[in-house]
C-alpha positions in Angstrom: 0.0 0.0 0.0 2.9 2.3 0.7 5.5 3.3 -1.8 9.2 3.6 -1.2 10.5 6.8 0.3 11.4 10.1 -0.9 10.9 11.0 2.7 13.1 14.0 3.5 12.6 15.4 0.0 8.8 15.2 0.4 8.7 16.7 3.9 11.2 19.5 3.2 9.6 20.4 -0.1 6.3 20.9 1.6 8.2 22.4 4.4 9.4 25.0 2.0 6.1 25.4 1.0 3.8 25.8 6.2 0.8 28.2 9.7 1.2 31.7 10.7 1.1 31.6 14.4 -1.1 34.6 14.7 -3.4 33.6 11.9 -6.8 31.9 12.1 -7.2 28.3 12.9 -7.5 27.2 9.2 -3.8 27.8 8.7 -2.7 25.7 11.7 -2.7 21.8 11.4 -4.2 21.4 14.8 -7.8 20.2 15.1 -10.3 20.4 18.0 -12.4 17.3 18.0 -16.0 17.8 17.4 -15.7 21.6 16.9 -14.8 24.0 14.1 -12.7 26.6 15.8 -11.2 29.9 14.6 -8.1 30.9 16.6 -7.4 34.4 17.9 -4.1 36.3 17.8 -1.0 34.8 19.4 0.5 36.2 22.6 2.7 34.8 25.3 4.6 31.6 24.7 3.9 29.6 21.5 1.0 27.3 22.0 1.0 23.5 21.6 -1.8 23.7 19.0 0.5 25.9 16.8 3.1 23.1 16.4 3.4 22.3 12.7 2.4 18.6 12.9 -0.7 16.5 13.7 -2.1 18.1 16.8 -5.5 17.2 18.2 -7.3 19.0 21.0 -9.9 17.1 23.1 -12.0 19.8 24.6 -13.6 19.8 28.1 -17.0 19.0 26.6 -15.7 15.7 25.4 -14.1 14.9 28.7 -16.1 15.8 31.7 -19.2 13.7 30.9 -17.3 10.5 30.2 -18.1 7.5 32.4 -14.6 6.1 32.6 -12.6 4.5 35.4 -9.2 5.7 34.1 -8.0 8.8 32.2 -6.2 6.8 29.5 -9.7 5.8 28.2 -10.4 9.4 27.2 -7.8 9.1 24.5 -9.9 6.6 22.6 -11.7 9.6 21.1 -8.5 10.9 19.5 -7.8 9.9 15.9 -4.7 7.7 15.4 -4.4 6.8 19.1 -4.5 3.1 20.1 -5.8 1.9 23.5 -4.3 -1.2 25.1 -6.7 -2.5 27.8 -4.8 -4.9 30.2 -7.7 -5.0 32.6 -5.5 -5.9 35.6 -6.4 -3.7 38.6 -4.2 -0.6 38.7 -2.4 -1.9 35.6 -5.6 -1.2 33.7 -4.3 0.1 30.3 -2.6 2.8 28.4 -2.6 4.7 25.1 0.0 4.8 22.3 0.3 6.1 18.8 2.3 6.3 15.5 2.6 2.5 15.2 4.0 1.9 18.7 2.1 -0.6 20.7 1.0 -0.2 24.3 2.7 -3.3 25.7 5.1 -1.3 27.9 8.2 -2.5 26.1 8.7 0.8 24.3 6.8 3.7 25.8 7.0 6.3 23.1 4.7 9.1 24.4 5.8 11.9 26.7 3.0 12.6 29.2 2.6 15.9 30.9 0.0 17.4 33.3 -0.1 21.2 33.1 3.3 21.0 31.4 4.8 18.9 34.2 6.6 15.7 32.9 4.6 12.7 34.2 6.2 9.5 33.0 7.7 6.9 35.3 11.3 5.8 34.6 10.3 3.2 32.1 8.1 5.7 30.3 4.8 4.2 31.6 2.0 6.6 32.7 0.8 5.8 36.3 0.5 9.5 37.0 -2.1 10.0 34.3 -4.9 9.6 36.8 -3.6 12.4 39.0 -5.9 14.8 37.2 -9.6 14.4 38.4 -12.0 14.2 35.5 -13.9 17.4 36.5 -10.7 19.3 36.7 -9.5 18.7 33.1 -9.9 21.6 30.7 -8.5 19.9 27.6 -6.1 17.3 26.3 -3.6 18.2 23.6 -2.0 15.3 21.6 1.0 16.0 19.4 2.1 13.2 17.1 5.4 13.0 15.3 9.1 13.7 15.8 9.3 17.4 15.3 8.3 18.9 18.7 11.6 20.2 20.1 10.2 21.1 23.6 10.8 17.6 25.0 13.4 14.9 24.7 13.1 11.8 27.0 10.1 9.6 26.0 9.1 12.0 23.2 9.8 9.3 20.7 6.5 9.4 18.8 4.9 12.5 20.3 3.5 13.8 23.5 0.2 14.5 25.3 -0.5 17.3 27.8 -3.5 17.2 30.2 -4.4 20.8 30.9 -6.5 21.4 34.1 -8.6 24.3 35.0 -7.0 27.5 36.1 -8.8 30.4 37.6 -12.5 31.2 37.3 -15.4 31.1 39.7 -17.4 27.8 39.7 -18.5 24.9 41.8 -19.3 21.5 40.2 -20.3 18.2 41.8 -21.2 14.9 40.4 -22.7 11.6 41.8 -22.8 8.5 39.6 -23.8 4.9 39.9 -23.3 2.3 37.2 -23.0 -1.3 36.3 -20.8 -3.7 38.3 -21.6 -1.7 41.5 -19.6 1.3 40.4 -20.0 4.3 42.7 -18.4 7.6 41.8 -18.3 11.0 43.5 -16.4 14.1 42.2 -16.3 17.8 43.0 -14.4 20.8 41.6 -14.2 24.3 42.9 -12.7 27.5 41.4 -12.3 30.8 43.3 -10.7 33.9 41.7 -10.5 37.3 43.3 -8.0 40.2 43.4 -5.4 38.4 41.2 -5.5 35.3 43.4 -7.0 32.1 42.0 -7.7 28.8 43.7 -8.7 25.6 42.0 -9.6 22.4 43.8 -10.8 19.0 42.7 -11.5 15.7 44.5 -12.6 12.3 43.2 -13.6 9.0 44.7 -14.6 5.8 42.9 -15.4 2.3 44.1 -16.3 -0.6 41.9 -16.8 -4.4 42.1 -15.4 -4.8 38.6 -16.9 -6.6 35.6 -14.9 -9.8 36.4 -14.6 -11.8 39.5 -11.8 -10.6 41.8 -11.6 -7.2 40.2 -12.8 -4.8 42.9 -11.1 -1.4 43.1 -11.2 1.7 45.2 -9.6 5.1 44.2 -9.4 8.6 45.7 -7.6 11.7 44.5 -7.1 15.4 45.3 -5.8 18.3 43.2 -5.1 21.9 44.3 -3.8 24.9 42.4 -3.0 28.3 43.9 -1.8 31.1 41.5 -1.2 34.8 42.0 -1.2 37.4 39.3 0.1 40.7 40.7 0.0 42.9 37.6 -3.3 42.4 35.7 -2.4 39.0 34.4 1.0 39.9 32.9 2.6 37.5 35.4 1.5 34.4 37.2 3.2 32.5 40.1 1.7 29.4 41.6 1.8 26.1 43.3 0.2 22.8 42.2 -0.3 19.8 44.5 -1.8 16.5 43.4 -2.2 13.2 45.3 -3.9 9.9 44.5 -4.2 6.5 46.2 -5.7 3.3 44.6 -6.1 -0.3 45.6 -7.3 -3.0 43.3 -7.7 -6.7 42.9 -6.4 -8.3 39.7 -8.6 -10.9 37.9 -5.7 -12.3 35.9 -5.4 -13.6 32.4 -7.4 -16.4 30.9 -6.5 -19.2 28.5 -8.3 -19.0 25.2 -10.7 -21.7 26.2 -11.4 -20.0 29.6 -12.1 -16.7 27.9 -14.6 -18.2 25.6 -16.3 -20.3 28.2 -16.6 -17.7 31.0 -15.0 -14.3 30.3 -16.0 -13.0 33.8 -14.1 -15.7 35.7 -10.9 -15.2 37.6 -8.6 -18.3 37.8 -7.9 -19.7 41.3 -4.2 -18.9 41.0 -5.1 -15.2 40.9 -7.0 -15.2 44.1 -4.3 -13.3 46.0 -3.3 -10.9 43.3 -3.7 -7.2 44.0 -2.0 -3.8 43.8 -1.6 -0.7 46.1 -0.4 2.5 44.5 0.3 6.0 45.9 1.3 9.0 43.8 2.1 12.6 44.6 3.0 15.5 42.3 4.1 19.0 43.4 5.0 21.8 41.0 5.9 25.5 41.4 5.3 27.5 38.2 6.0 31.0 37.1 5.4 33.0 33.9 5.8 36.7 33.1 6.0 39.2 30.3 9.4 41.0 30.2 8.9 44.2 28.3 6.8 44.1 25.2 8.5 41.2 23.3 9.9 38.7 25.8 7.9 36.0 27.6 9.5 33.8 30.3 8.2 30.6 31.9 9.8 28.4 34.6 8.8 25.5 36.8 10.3 23.1 39.3 8.5 19.8 40.1 8.6 16.6 42.1 6.9 13.3 41.2 6.7 10.5 43.8 5.5 6.9 43.0 5.0 4.0 45.5 3.5 0.9 44.0 3.3 -2.7 45.4 1.8 -5.3 43.1 1.2 -9.0 43.6 0.7 -10.7 40.2 0.5 -14.3 38.8 0.6 -14.4 35.0 -0.5 -18.0 34.4 -1.2 -21.2 36.3 2.3 -22.6 36.0 4.4 -19.7 37.4 4.8 -18.4 40.9 3.2 -15.3 42.2 5.5 -12.2 42.2 5.7 -9.2 44.4 6.8 -6.2 42.4 7.7 -3.1 44.4 8.5 0.2 42.7 9.5 3.4 44.5 10.5 6.4 42.3 11.2 10.0 43.1 11.8 12.4 40.3 12.7 16.1 40.7 13.1 18.4 37.7 13.0 21.9 36.4 12.5 23.7 33.1 12.5 27.2 31.7 11.7 28.8 28.3 12.1 32.2 26.9 10.1 33.5 23.9 11.2 36.5 22.0 8.7 37.9 19.5 11.2 39.9 17.4 8.5 41.1 14.9 9.3 42.2 11.4 12.9 41.7 10.4 14.8 41.6 7.1 14.0 37.9 6.8 10.3 38.3 7.7 8.3 38.1 10.9 10.4 36.3 13.5 9.8 34.6 16.8 12.6 32.8 18.7 12.0 30.3 21.5 14.7 28.6 23.7 14.4 26.3 26.6 16.4 24.3 29.2 15.3 21.3 31.3 16.7 18.8 33.7 15.4 15.8 35.7 17.0 13.7 38.4 15.6 10.3 39.1 16.0 8.1 42.2 14.5 4.7 41.3 14.1 1.6 43.3 12.9 -1.8 42.0 12.4 -5.0 44.0 10.9 -8.3 43.1 10.1 -11.4 45.1 8.7 -14.8 44.5 5.7 -15.1 46.8 3.0 -17.5 47.9 -0.3 -15.8 48.8 1.7 -12.6 49.2 4.2 -14.2 51.6 7.8 -13.7 50.4 9.7 -16.9 49.5 12.8 -15.5 47.7 14.1 -12.2 46.4 14.8 -12.0 42.7 15.6 -8.3 42.2 16.9 -5.5 44.4 18.0 -2.5 42.3 18.6 1.1 42.9 19.5 3.4 40.0 19.9 7.1 39.4 19.0 8.4 36.0 19.6 12.1 35.3 18.9 14.0 32.0 19.7 17.5 30.9 18.5 19.0 27.7 17.8 22.2 25.8 16.3 23.5 22.6 16.1 26.4 20.3 13.4 27.1 17.7 12.8 29.8 15.2 9.4 30.7 13.8 10.0 32.6 10.6 7.2 34.0 8.4 8.9 35.4 5.3 5.5 36.1 3.7 1.9 36.2 5.0 1.2 32.7 3.6 4.5 30.9 4.5 5.9 29.9 7.9 9.1 28.0 8.3 10.2 26.5 11.7 13.7 25.1 12.1 14.6 23.7 15.5 17.4 22.0 17.3 17.4 20.0 20.5 20.2 18.2 22.4 20.0 15.9 25.5 22.6 14.2 27.7 22.1 11.5 30.4 24.1 10.5 33.4 23.7 8.2 36.4 24.6 4.9 38.1 23.1 1.6 39.0 23.6 -0.5 42.1 22.6 -4.2 42.1 22.0 -4.8 45.7 21.5 -8.5 45.2 25.2 -9.0 44.5 26.7 -5.7 45.6 27.9 -4.6 42.2 27.7 -1.1 40.7 27.6 0.1 37.1 28.1 3.3 35.2 25.5 4.6 32.7 26.2 4.3 29.0 27.9 7.4 27.7 25.4 8.2 25.0 27.2 11.5 24.3 25.2 14.6 23.2 22.0 13.3 21.6 21.3 15.7 18.7 17.8 16.1 17.4 17.4 18.5 14.4 13.9 19.4 13.3 12.3 21.3 10.5 8.6 22.2 9.8 6.7 24.5 7.5 3.2 25.4 6.4 2.0 27.2 3.4 -1.5 28.7 3.0 -2.7 27.8 -0.5 -5.9 29.8 -0.3 -8.5 30.8 2.3 -9.2 27.6 4.3 -6.5 25.4 2.7 -2.9 24.9 3.9 -0.1 22.4 3.2 2.2 21.4 5.9 5.3 19.2 6.3 7.8 18.3 8.9 10.9 16.3 9.5 12.7 15.5 12.7 14.6 13.2 14.9 13.8 11.9 18.4 15.6 9.3 20.5 15.3 6.2 22.7 17.8 5.2 25.4 17.6 2.3 27.8 15.3 2.3 30.8 15.7 0.2 33.9 19.1 -1.4 34.0 19.3 -1.3 30.2 20.7 2.2 30.4 23.8 1.0 32.2 27.0 -0.9 31.3 26.0 -4.3 32.6 27.8 -7.2 30.9 29.5 -4.9 28.4 32.6 -2.8 28.2 31.7 -0.5 25.3 29.1 2.3 25.5 25.9 1.8 23.6 24.5 4.4 21.1 21.0 5.8 21.5 18.3 4.6 19.1 17.6 7.4 16.7 14.1 7.8 15.4 13.8 9.8 12.1 10.4 10.8 11.0 8.6 12.9 8.5 5.0 14.0 7.8 3.3 15.8 4.9 -0.3 16.8 4.9 -3.1 19.2 4.2 -5.6 20.9 6.4 -8.7 22.1 4.7 -11.9 24.1 5.5 -14.0 24.1 2.3 -17.0 25.3 4.2 -17.4 27.4 7.3 -18.8 24.4 9.1 -16.5 21.7 7.8 -12.8 21.1 8.3 -10.4 18.2 8.0 -6.8 17.0 7.8 -5.1 14.3 5.7 -1.5 13.3 6.3 1.0 10.7 5.4 3.9 9.9 7.7 6.9 7.6 8.2 9.2 6.9 11.1 12.3 4.7 11.1 14.5 3.7 14.0 18.1 2.5 14.3 19.0 -0.3 16.8 15.6 -0.2 18.4 15.4 -2.0 21.8 12.5 -3.1 24.0 12.2 -3.9 27.7 12.0 -7.5 28.8 8.9 -7.2 30.8 9.3 -10.3 33.0 13.0 -10.2 33.3 14.4 -10.2 36.9 17.4 -8.3 35.6 15.2 -5.5 34.4 17.1 -5.5 31.1 16.2 -5.0 27.4 16.7 -6.8 24.1 17.4 -5.5 20.7 14.8 -5.5 17.9 16.9 -4.0 15.2 16.1 -1.5 12.5 12.4 -0.7 12.2 10.0 1.3 10.1 6.5 2.6 10.9 4.3 4.4 8.4 0.8 5.4 7.8 -2.0 7.6 6.5 -4.3 9.7 8.8 -7.6 11.2 7.8 -9.8 13.4 10.0 -13.0 15.4 9.6 -14.9 17.8 11.8 -18.3 19.1 10.8 -20.9 21.4 12.5 -23.6 21.7 9.8 -26.0 23.3 12.3 -25.8 24.9 15.6 -27.4 21.8 17.1 -25.3 19.1 15.4 -21.6 18.3 15.6 -19.9 15.4 13.8 -16.3 14.1 13.8 -14.5 11.1 12.3 -11.0 9.8 12.0 -9.1 6.9 10.6 -5.5 5.8 10.7 -4.0 3.2 8.4 -0.6 2.1 9.7 2.1 -0.5 9.2 5.1 -1.5 11.2 8.0 -3.6 10.0 11.3 -4.9 11.3 13.7 -4.0 8.4 16.8 -5.6 9.8 16.5 -7.9 12.8 19.0 -8.3 15.6 21.3 -11.3 15.2 19.6 -13.0 18.1 16.2 -12.9 16.4 16.8 -13.2 12.7 13.5 -15.0 12.2 11.7 -11.7 12.8 13.3 -9.9 9.9 10.7 -8.6 7.5 7.9 -9.3 10.0 5.5 -6.9 11.6 6.0 -5.5 15.1 3.6 -7.2 17.5 0.4 -5.6 18.8 0.1 -2.9 16.1 -3.3 -3.0 14.3 -3.4 -1.9 10.6 -6.5 0.2 11.2 -7.6 2.5 13.9 -10.9 4.5 13.6 -13.4 6.5 15.6 -16.4 8.7 14.8 -19.1 10.4 16.7 -22.0 12.8 16.8 -23.4 15.3 19.3 -27.0 16.6 18.8 -28.9 19.2 20.9 -32.6 19.0 19.9 -33.2 21.7 22.6 -31.4 23.8 25.1 -32.1 21.2 27.8 -31.5 17.9 25.9 -28.1 16.7 24.6 -27.7 13.4 22.7 -24.3 11.8 21.9 -23.1 8.7 20.1 -19.5 7.7 19.3 -17.7 4.6 18.1 -14.1 3.4 18.2 -12.5 0.4 16.8 -9.4 -1.3 15.5 -8.3 -4.3 13.4 -6.5 -7.3 14.8 -2.7 -7.6 15.6 0.0 -10.2 15.8 1.0 -11.3 19.3 4.7 -11.6 18.7 7.4 -10.7 16.2 7.5 -13.9 14.2 3.8 -13.4 13.3 3.1 -17.1 13.6 0.6 -17.3 16.5 -2.4 -15.6 14.8 -4.1 -12.3 15.0 -6.3 -11.1 17.9 -7.6 -7.9 19.4 -9.9 -6.4 16.8 -13.1 -4.7 18.0 -15.8 -2.1 17.2 -17.5 -0.5 20.2 -20.5 1.9 20.2 -21.3 4.2 23.2 -24.3 6.5 23.6 -25.5 9.0 26.1 -28.4 11.3 26.8 -28.3 14.3 29.1 -31.1 16.5 30.3 -30.8 19.7 32.1 -33.5 19.6 34.9 -32.8 23.2 35.9 -30.2 25.9 35.3 -27.8 24.2 37.7 -28.7 20.5 37.6 -28.3 17.9 34.8 -29.0 14.2 34.7 -27.3 11.9 32.2 -27.6 8.2 31.2 -24.6 6.7 29.4 -24.3 3.2 27.9 -20.9 2.0 26.9 -20.4 -1.0 24.6 -24.0 -0.6 23.5 -24.0 -3.8 21.5 -22.5 -5.9 24.3 -19.7 -6.9 22.0 -17.0 -9.3 23.2 -13.5 -7.8 22.9 -10.2 -8.6 24.5 -6.5 -7.8 25.0 -4.3 -10.8 24.2 -0.6 -11.5 24.6 1.7 -14.5 24.2 3.8 -15.9 27.0 6.0 -18.1 24.8 3.7 -21.2 24.9 0.1 -20.0 24.8 -2.0 -16.9 24.3 -3.4 -15.2 27.4 -6.6 -13.2 27.3 -8.1 -10.3 29.2 -11.7 -9.9 28.2 -12.9 -6.3 28.0 -15.9 -4.8 29.7 -19.4 -5.9 28.5 -22.3 -3.5 28.2 -22.4 -1.1 31.1 -25.0 1.5 32.1 -24.1 4.6 34.1 -26.4 7.3 35.6 -25.0 10.6 36.6 -26.3 13.6 38.5 -24.3 16.8 38.0 -24.7 20.2 39.6 -23.0 23.3 38.4 -23.0 26.7 40.2 
């Protein structure tokens, strides 16, 4: 389906051909799902949605009414994003994109909450649920390799969960749903005299849709900001905390999953997880004169997770304990130089650092009683980086954005099982050049293109010089994208794009390895076509649809796995799609329906154990405003009660985690 490359030539030729930051939304590749939006003039730092690549914005209206147990489920509405639903207690699932799977072997998405980096050491996203649902203002998803703001984990793109800031409001919600699910949330905003306070709390308890899958979760978020000079500056503190306990139903054999998908095998009877997370951040931003805008932040992330898990009947239970403390800081300076001899110019520069203290322990256990220790590791991982980006607009229709980023890592690893210590690989300076452009063809039509490099280094002990004398090189991802954003009518807009991303010496985590190491995959290629549409034909009706065709391939396999050469990477569907409609027949009544689906995927890299995992799920909701302040809503998820599942291969058999059957949720929301 895909032709052979002229990659850089295509991306750069269209890149010499891309949005004016201060122009209307039709010139910028970003799309807001379910809405047709015209952007205003630019001010302050450059916005995420102005990045010249595939950017999708999920607005508050598509977030706050979702009956979901975990925030990663919200991303199922975003085109080109894949959901992986493990269904195992606190290890419930995750999202991924651009042909990377969600297995946890390569975590290729940088997660941020209000701009605060929020990945664990291995790139996973336990912190994603720190933002209570009623506190989320929007979610911005950036796909591709050309965003220079972030380095570590920004392999295929990034996602920023933006929470509410300022305002005066009070919102509360009570909900009850299938499987004994009880949910209570509240959010409060107070703003007066330049001082703003935002609070949110959440509590959820559920029996789960399978046996032995009960869970209980509670979280808090607080933001305090002060603006002393009519909004030209902001200084504030953010504190978030969440605790969750959950039983794990375990994985089923294929026969068990077909006979009784709600069962939990006897060997999983003592599997569970306890997780505590805290995030604290201090942020500042200010205008310096008329043309300079400065931002800075310092943050701390703390994770404590103790999990008991049994993967199949023939293996012992494991206790897995993770304790991580990450502290970091970042700063950016934006200079809007205005008109120059080269054209209208904006320069952005930034620096960041993060210091990680990570502890990982594992034990073989019987009914949560320790029998033997299999891992006792402590490792420091530190990263420093910086970037510079120019936004040049030589004509009113053309914007060119070159950028350059560099990162460096340091640290050490102590194996406390045997008392040995190891230095980190000297990856050197990891250089990441990037180039983007957009050209406005006509009113409502723009071409854009981009090219860039991102990187992958080892996580866990794979970052250190264990059993080797020479330093390893980072895996360099090189990607390009070319596309068109169009608005042929005032109520219709869309985007179509082709993209490709290749990687040198790609490696993946060994998920069940006591040594916490990695294995080489080799040289890989991922490529695809994305198509998206937004329509608002009337004031009462909004429509949106998206589809992603994608392929992943191992071009040159590592010597230890030559049988995988030319094969597809596991757990990557060829097709992802979603579509939806919102209809307001009256001011009081709101009806919604949306669908998401994907094709099947291979379970492992030899592609010999069959395809699984395809699904198509339909969700519907009806909301009625009883009064100015009170709304009731009924939501049905998986309306057709379709069976779907997550499947993986343990080397001898496929193991299955059935997805949730039809569920019904009733919600009562009050807004003041």
